C-alpha positions as CSV (number, residue, x, y, z in Angstrom):
1,M,-47.1,-17.6,-14.6
2,K,-46.3,-20.5,-12.3
3,R,-49.5,-22.2,-13.4
4,L,-48.6,-21.7,-17.0
5,Y,-45.2,-23.2,-16.5
6,T,-46.7,-26.3,-14.9
7,L,-49.2,-26.7,-17.7
8,S,-46.3,-26.4,-20.2
9,I,-44.5,-29.3,-18.5
10,I,-47.7,-31.4,-18.5
11,A,-48.2,-30.6,-22.2
12,L,-44.6,-31.7,-22.9
13,V,-45.0,-34.9,-21.0
14,S,-48.3,-35.6,-22.7
15,L,-46.9,-35.0,-26.2
16,T,-43.9,-37.3,-25.4
17,L,-46.3,-40.1,-24.3
18,L,-48.5,-39.6,-27.3
19,S,-45.6,-39.9,-29.7
20,G,-45.2,-43.5,-28.8
21,C,-48.8,-44.7,-29.3
22,G,-52.0,-44.0,-31.2
23,S,-52.8,-43.0,-34.8
24,D,-51.7,-39.8,-36.4
25,Q,-55.2,-38.4,-36.2
26,E,-55.5,-39.3,-32.5
27,K,-52.1,-37.6,-31.9
28,K,-53.2,-34.5,-33.7
29,E,-56.5,-34.3,-31.8
30,S,-54.7,-34.8,-28.5
31,V,-52.1,-32.1,-29.3
32,N,-54.9,-29.6,-30.2
33,K,-56.8,-30.4,-27.0
34,V,-53.6,-29.8,-24.9
35,N,-53.0,-26.5,-26.7
36,E,-56.6,-25.4,-26.1
37,D,-56.3,-26.1,-22.4
38,I,-53.1,-24.1,-22.2
39,N,-54.7,-21.2,-24.1
40,T,-57.7,-21.3,-21.9
41,E,-55.6,-21.2,-18.7
42,T,-53.4,-18.4,-20.1
43,V,-56.5,-16.3,-20.7
44,K,-57.7,-17.0,-17.2
45,D,-54.3,-16.1,-15.7
46,D,-54.3,-12.8,-17.7
47,Q,-57.8,-12.0,-16.5
48,N,-56.9,-12.7,-12.9
49,E,-53.8,-10.6,-13.2
50,K,-55.8,-7.7,-14.7
51,V,-58.3,-7.9,-11.8
52,L,-55.5,-7.9,-9.2
53,N,-53.9,-4.9,-10.9
54,E,-57.2,-3.0,-10.9
55,E,-57.7,-3.8,-7.3
56,E,-54.2,-2.6,-6.5
57,E,-54.9,0.7,-8.3
58,V,-58.1,1.2,-6.4
59,N,-56.3,0.5,-3.1
60,N,-53.6,3.0,-4.1
61,D,-56.3,5.6,-4.9
62,D,-57.9,5.1,-1.6
63,S,-54.6,5.4,0.3
64,E,-53.9,8.8,-1.3
65,K,-57.1,10.1,0.3
66,T,-57.2,8.2,3.5
67,N,-55.2,10.6,5.6
68,L,-57.3,13.6,4.5
69,K,-60.4,11.8,5.6
70,T,-59.0,11.7,9.1
71,V,-59.2,15.4,9.4
72,K,-62.0,15.9,12.0
73,L,-60.9,19.3,13.3
74,S,-61.6,22.5,11.4
75,A,-59.0,25.2,11.1
76,Q,-61.2,27.4,13.3
77,D,-61.5,24.7,15.9
78,A,-57.7,24.2,15.9
79,Y,-57.1,28.0,16.2
80,E,-59.5,28.2,19.1
81,K,-57.7,25.5,21.0
82,Y,-54.4,27.3,20.3
83,S,-55.8,30.7,21.4
84,E,-57.2,29.3,24.6
85,K,-53.7,28.3,25.6
86,Y,-51.8,31.2,24.1
87,S,-54.2,34.1,24.3
88,D,-51.4,36.6,24.5
89,T,-50.2,35.9,21.0
90,A,-51.3,37.1,17.6
91,L,-51.6,34.7,14.6
92,E,-48.6,34.7,12.2
93,K,-49.3,31.5,10.3
94,I,-51.6,28.6,10.2
95,A,-51.3,25.5,8.0
96,L,-52.7,22.0,7.4
97,D,-49.8,19.6,6.6
98,T,-48.7,16.0,7.1
99,D,-46.4,15.0,9.9
100,Y,-45.2,11.4,10.2
101,G,-48.2,10.1,8.2
102,R,-50.9,12.1,9.9
103,Y,-52.5,15.5,9.3
104,V,-51.7,18.3,11.8
105,Y,-52.4,22.0,12.0
106,K,-49.2,24.0,12.3
107,I,-49.8,27.3,14.0
108,K,-47.2,30.1,14.7
109,G,-48.0,33.0,17.0
110,I,-46.3,36.2,18.1
111,G,-46.4,37.6,21.6
112,E,-44.8,40.8,22.9
113,N,-41.6,39.0,23.9
114,T,-42.3,35.5,22.7
115,K,-42.8,33.5,19.5
116,T,-44.9,30.3,19.7
117,E,-45.1,27.3,17.4
118,V,-47.5,24.4,17.9
119,K,-48.8,21.3,16.1
120,I,-52.3,20.1,16.7
121,D,-53.5,16.7,15.6
122,A,-56.2,17.3,13.0
123,E,-58.1,14.2,14.0
124,N,-58.3,14.3,17.8
125,G,-57.2,17.9,18.6
126,D,-54.2,16.9,20.8
127,F,-51.2,19.1,21.0
128,V,-48.3,17.1,19.5
129,K,-45.7,19.9,19.7
130,E,-45.5,23.1,21.7
131,E,-42.5,25.4,21.5
132,V,-42.1,28.9,23.0
133,E,-39.0,31.0,22.5
134,D,-38.0,34.6,23.3
135,R,-38.1,37.1,20.5
136,D,-36.9,40.6,19.9
137,S,-39.9,42.9,20.3
138,S,-38.4,45.1,17.6
139,D,-38.9,42.3,15.0
140,N,-41.5,43.4,12.5
141,V,-43.8,40.4,12.0
142,A,-47.1,40.6,10.1
143,T,-50.1,39.0,11.9
144,F,-53.8,38.5,11.0
145,N,-57.1,37.3,12.3
146,L,-58.5,34.0,11.0
147,S,-61.9,35.8,10.9
148,D,-60.5,38.1,8.3
149,I,-61.4,35.6,5.6
150,T,-65.1,34.6,5.1
151,S,-64.6,31.0,4.2
152,L,-61.4,28.9,4.0
153,D,-63.3,26.1,2.3
154,S,-64.5,28.3,-0.5
155,L,-60.9,29.4,-1.2
156,I,-59.8,25.8,-1.4
157,D,-62.7,25.1,-3.7
158,I,-61.3,27.8,-6.1
159,A,-58.1,25.8,-6.5
160,L,-59.8,22.4,-6.8
161,S,-62.2,23.7,-9.4
162,D,-59.4,25.2,-11.4
163,A,-57.3,22.0,-11.2
164,G,-60.1,19.6,-12.2
165,S,-62.1,16.7,-10.8
166,D,-59.0,14.4,-10.7
167,Y,-57.3,16.5,-8.0
168,F,-57.8,16.6,-4.2
169,L,-56.5,18.7,-1.4
170,D,-53.0,17.9,-0.2
171,E,-52.0,20.8,2.1
172,W,-52.4,24.5,2.6
173,E,-50.9,27.4,4.5
174,L,-52.2,30.9,5.4
175,S,-49.9,33.8,6.1
176,I,-49.2,37.4,5.1
177,D,-46.7,38.1,2.3
178,D,-46.0,41.6,1.0
179,N,-49.0,42.9,3.0
180,T,-51.3,40.5,1.3
181,L,-53.0,37.6,3.1
182,I,-52.1,34.6,1.0
183,L,-53.5,31.1,1.0
184,E,-50.9,28.7,-0.5
185,I,-52.6,25.4,-1.6
186,T,-51.2,22.2,-3.0
187,V,-53.6,19.9,-4.8
188,Q,-52.7,16.4,-6.0
189,N,-54.0,13.6,-8.2
190,N,-53.6,9.8,-7.8
191,N,-50.6,9.8,-10.2
192,G,-48.7,11.9,-7.7
193,E,-48.9,15.0,-9.9
194,D,-49.4,18.2,-7.9
195,I,-50.3,21.9,-8.6
196,E,-49.4,24.7,-6.2
197,Y,-51.6,27.8,-6.0
198,E,-51.3,31.1,-4.3
199,I,-54.7,32.7,-3.7
200,D,-55.5,36.2,-2.4
201,A,-57.4,35.2,0.8
202,M,-59.4,38.4,0.7
203,T,-60.5,38.5,-2.9
204,G,-60.3,34.8,-4.0
205,A,-58.1,35.8,-7.0
206,I,-55.5,33.2,-8.1
207,I,-52.2,35.1,-7.9
208,D,-49.9,32.2,-9.0
209,K,-50.2,28.6,-10.3
210,D,-47.3,26.2,-10.6
211,N,-47.6,22.7,-12.0
């Protein structure tokens, strides 16, 4: 736009100078030449702007997926790191979620007299949060074994296949609800539109879909 504004000023000055000299035919030819130059530069500017917009869209697309690519640790690996340290607890919940711009595994466990909540960096496996509190042993909390499900990836693929090729995984959470082991999955596309799924982790059936 700045270049077009400059060209317009040049054209105006040129036309002013031409008005004082030369034949009518020469003036007409000169005006046409100036207009052609302006039109050519306008097209170039439009093309350049289009390229920049397309590059920005590509960069935005990549940024949506960048964090997920940093996940190097599997859910099983994260749980094993947790259980090595808190072997006296049973698994209440495990999730993959973002925390301050990075992916972490959030794990909740229940012991005889304690409840534990940790966050493990999904890229390097470091514990970024560890919290242990007392609990009432009479609390009725449902727990499960991660080995109860055959493949977490295959359950995620069910949601992705249903959503379509434009969608990618955003986050998930595995826990028991009404005596059923449920995998809650959120998938998202590059427009920021998301779909939330509830999948029976034992059968692979889609229980609920919200978009």
